[in-house]
C-alpha positions in Angstrom: -109.1 -80.1 79.8 -112.8 -79.1 79.1 -112.0 -75.1 78.9 -109.6 -75.9 76.0 -111.5 -75.0 72.5 -109.9 -79.0 71.3 -111.5 -80.6 73.4 -115.0 -78.4 73.3 -118.1 -80.6 71.8 -118.5 -78.5 68.2 -121.7 -76.9 67.8 -122.6 -78.7 65.1 -121.7 -82.8 66.3 -125.4 -83.5 67.8 -126.6 -86.1 65.8 -123.1 -86.4 64.0 -123.8 -90.4 63.8 -127.0 -90.1 62.1 -125.7 -88.0 59.2 -125.3 -89.1 55.4 -122.3 -90.1 54.8 -122.0 -86.5 52.0 -123.4 -85.0 54.6 -120.8 -86.3 57.2 -117.8 -85.6 55.1 -118.9 -82.2 53.5 -119.1 -80.9 57.3 -115.6 -82.6 58.1 -114.4 -80.4 55.1 -115.5 -77.8 56.1 -113.8 -78.4 59.2 -110.5 -78.5 57.4 -111.2 -75.3 55.2 -111.7 -73.3 58.1 -108.6 -74.3 59.5 -106.4 -73.6 56.9 -108.3 -70.4 56.8 -107.0 -69.3 60.2 -103.7 -69.7 59.5 -103.4 -66.4 57.3 -104.2 -64.9 61.2 -100.7 -66.3 62.5 -99.0 -65.3 59.4 -96.5 -62.8 60.8 -95.5 -64.7 63.5 -94.8 -67.7 60.4 -92.9 -64.8 58.5 -91.0 -63.8 62.0 -90.5 -67.6 63.5 -89.3 -68.9 59.5 -86.4 -65.7 60.4 -85.6 -66.6 62.6 -85.1 -70.8 61.8 -83.6 -69.7 58.5 -81.0 -67.6 60.7 -79.8 -70.4 63.2 -79.1 -72.7 60.0 -76.4 -70.0 58.0 -74.8 -69.4 61.3 -74.1 -73.6 61.7 -76.9 -74.2 63.8 -79.4 -76.9 63.6 -83.4 -76.0 63.1 -84.6 -79.0 65.3 -88.3 -79.9 65.4 -90.6 -81.7 68.7 -93.7 -83.3 69.5 -95.7 -86.0 70.3 -98.8 -88.1 68.6 -100.5 -85.9 65.9 -98.7 -82.8 66.2 -95.4 -85.0 66.3 -96.9 -86.5 63.3 -97.1 -82.8 61.6 -93.5 -81.9 62.8 -92.1 -85.0 61.3 -93.4 -84.6 58.1 -92.2 -81.0 57.6 -88.7 -82.2 58.5 -88.2 -85.9 56.8 -89.4 -83.5 53.6 -86.3 -80.8 53.8 -84.1 -82.8 52.8 -85.9 -84.0 49.4 -86.5 -80.4 48.8 -84.1 -78.2 50.0 -81.6 -80.2 50.3 -81.2 -79.2 53.5 -79.2 -82.9 55.7 -81.0 -84.5 58.1 -78.2 -83.4 60.6 -79.6 -80.2 60.8 -83.2 -80.5 61.1 -83.1 -83.5 63.8 -87.0 -84.2 65.3 -87.1 -85.7 68.7 -91.2 -87.6 69.1 -92.0 -88.5 71.8 -90.9 -92.8 72.2 -88.8 -92.7 69.4 -88.9 -94.8 66.1 -91.1 -97.7 67.6 -94.3 -95.0 68.4 -94.4 -94.3 64.9 -95.8 -97.5 64.1 -97.7 -98.4 67.4 -98.6 -94.4 68.4 -99.5 -95.1 72.1 -100.5 -91.8 75.2 -98.0 -93.0 77.7 -95.5 -92.1 76.3 -96.0 -87.7 76.4 -96.2 -88.3 80.0 -93.1 -89.5 80.7 -90.9 -86.9 81.3 -87.4 -89.0 81.4 -87.9 -89.9 77.3 -88.0 -86.3 77.2 -85.0 -85.5 79.3 -83.2 -88.7 77.6 -84.1 -87.3 74.1 -82.3 -83.5 74.7 -79.8 -84.8 76.4 -78.7 -87.0 73.4 -79.0 -84.0 70.4 -76.7 -81.4 72.9 -79.0 -78.6 72.8 -76.8 -75.5 71.6 -77.9 -71.8 71.9 -77.4 -71.7 68.3 -80.5 -73.9 66.9 -83.7 -73.0 67.3 -86.8 -76.1 68.8 -89.9 -75.8 66.6 -92.3 -77.4 69.7 -96.3 -78.1 68.8 -98.9 -79.2 70.8 -102.0 -78.7 70.4 -103.3 -78.1 74.2 -100.0 -76.9 74.4 -99.6 -78.5 77.5 -98.4 -81.9 75.9 -95.4 -82.9 79.1 -93.2 -83.9 76.1 -93.0 -81.5 74.2 -93.5 -78.7 76.9 -90.6 -80.6 78.5 -88.8 -79.8 75.6 -89.4 -76.5 75.5 -87.9 -75.8 78.7 -84.5 -78.0 78.1 -83.8 -75.5 75.1 -84.4 -72.8 76.8 -81.9 -73.6 79.4 -79.5 -74.6 76.7 -80.3 -70.4 74.9 -81.5 -72.4 71.9 -84.7 -70.2 70.7 -88.5 -72.0 70.9 -91.1 -71.4 68.2 -94.4 -72.9 69.7 -97.3 -73.8 67.8 -100.5 -74.4 69.8 -104.2 -74.3 69.7 -105.2 -73.6 72.1 -105.7 -70.0 73.3 -102.8 -68.7 76.0 -101.4 -72.5 76.3 -98.3 -72.8 78.3 -96.6 -73.6 75.4 -97.4 -70.6 73.8 -96.3 -68.6 76.8 -92.6 -70.0 77.4 -92.5 -70.1 73.7 -90.0 -67.2 72.6 -92.0 -66.8 69.3 -95.2 -68.0 70.0 -97.3 -69.3 67.0 -101.4 -69.6 68.5 -103.7 -71.6 65.5 -107.2 -71.3 66.0 -109.2 -74.1 65.0 -111.7 -74.6 68.0 -113.7 -77.7 68.8 -113.3 -80.2 66.4 -117.2 -82.3 64.7 -115.1 -85.0 67.3 -114.6 -83.9 69.8 -111.1 -83.9 71.0 -109.1 -85.2 67.9 -107.2 -83.3 67.1 -105.6 -85.3 64.2 -108.0 -83.2 62.2 -108.1 -79.2 61.8 -105.9 -79.0 64.4 -103.7 -81.2 62.6 -104.5 -79.9 59.4 -102.5 -75.9 60.6 -100.3 -77.5 62.0 -99.2 -79.5 59.0 -99.8 -75.6 56.7 -98.3 -73.8 59.3 -95.3 -75.8 58.4 -94.9 -75.9 55.1 -95.6 -72.4 54.6 -92.3 -71.6 57.9 -89.9 -74.1 56.1 -90.9 -72.6 52.1 -89.9 -69.3 53.6 -87.1 -71.0 55.3 -85.8 -72.9 52.2 -86.1 -69.8 50.5 -84.2 -67.6 52.5 -81.7 -70.5 52.7 -81.3 -70.1 48.7 -82.4 -73.7 48.4 -85.1 -71.6 45.7 -84.5 -69.6 42.6 -87.4 -68.7 39.9 -89.5 -71.2 42.2 -87.2 -74.0 40.7 -85.8 -75.8 43.5 -82.1 -75.3 43.6 -80.6 -77.4 46.4 -82.8 -80.6 45.5 -81.3 -84.2 46.6 -81.3 -86.1 42.8 -81.5 -89.2 44.0 -83.0 -90.9 41.4 -84.2 -90.7 37.8 -87.5 -88.6 38.7 -84.6 -86.7 40.0 -82.1 -86.2 37.6 -84.5 -85.4 34.7 -86.1 -82.6 37.0 -82.6 -81.2 37.9 -81.4 -81.3 34.1 -84.2 -79.3 33.4 -84.2 -76.7 35.9 -80.4 -75.6 35.1 -81.9 -76.1 31.4 -84.6 -73.4 32.7 -82.3 -70.8 34.7 -79.6 -71.1 32.1 -81.1 -71.0 29.0 -78.7 -74.2 28.0 -79.5 -76.6 26.1 -80.8 -79.8 27.3 -77.5 -81.2 26.5 -75.3 -78.9 27.8 -77.5 -79.3 31.4 -76.7 -83.1 31.6 -73.0 -81.9 31.1 -73.0 -78.8 33.6 -74.4 -81.9 36.0 -71.9 -84.6 35.6 -69.2 -81.5 36.2 -71.0 -80.3 39.2 -71.8 -83.8 40.5 -75.3 -83.7 40.1 -75.5 -80.5 42.3 -77.8 -78.0 40.7 -76.3 -74.5 41.7 -73.0 -75.3 40.3 -74.0 -76.3 37.3 -76.5 -73.7 36.7 -73.7 -71.2 37.1 -71.7 -74.1 34.3 -74.4 -74.0 31.8 -74.1 -70.2 31.7 -70.5 -70.3 30.9 -68.2 -70.6 34.5 -66.0 -73.1 34.8 -66.6 -75.1 38.2 -63.4 -73.4 40.4 -65.7 -70.3 39.2 -69.4 -71.7 40.2 -68.0 -72.5 43.6 -66.3 -69.3 44.5 -69.4 -67.4 43.2 -71.9 -69.3 45.4 -68.9 -69.0 48.7 -69.2 -65.7 48.0 -73.0 -64.8 47.4 -74.1 -67.4 50.6 -75.4 -70.2 47.9 -77.8 -67.8 46.7 -77.9 -68.2 42.7 -79.5 -65.1 41.7 -76.1 -63.0 42.9 -74.4 -65.5 42.3 -75.3 -65.5 38.5 -75.1 -61.9 38.2 -71.2 -61.9 39.0 -70.9 -64.9 36.4 -72.3 -62.8 33.9 -69.9 -59.5 35.0 -66.7 -62.0 35.2 -67.3 -63.0 31.0 
């Protein structure tokens, strides 16, 4: 383990425990800022992974997340927000977390070493060649995550591997490796610090590009959001009005006609019938720009 950068001692760690609070926090913050900066070097790999994942979703496959401990929590945070932000159903973005739901309240290290858990989780999910599996492990050697990646490869699925240690087993195993070079932590081995920050940013970038490729973002608006509370209903109405140019009352009426779905509501507010809106979106694979252009031509 001593040859892993994530386990090495940070050059500024000597006397860390005796530093004034403000100085210590500044040092910790510098670690996070530096972790964000290293993500830039991985942008080409992140882009490739996002393109493959979006094509998998468009073809009826799933974008699966997998991880243990802090890395698993970063994956879970990204996974859970895809429904609210992009309207992607949870069954299309399942999460494999070492130890399952029980481990979320009481994180334990033993579950990440248990091969039976990984085998049971992957068997229950039924991975196929249509899927893309995003596996996270700061060390790149977490047994649970590696076994999920191996099962995914055996099923013919594409594997995205995100790790913070160069040349690690996960990066060697992955079809689409993403190395985040965060180096030593100010608390040696505590990858909930810089390593986790870089992972979260990389996942955030990846899922944003996926959402855009699926047609769920238009001019910066979340046009496939799940409007399931008062705040989001008002946001949906503002989006419909902002894109279509319609008055607020027209936007609300369009949302009622579309049963709360933003994309068809935009087209209805722009003058389409509900039937024409549905047809336009089907023909453009859910992309609002070309659907609006089509509606404009048909009027």
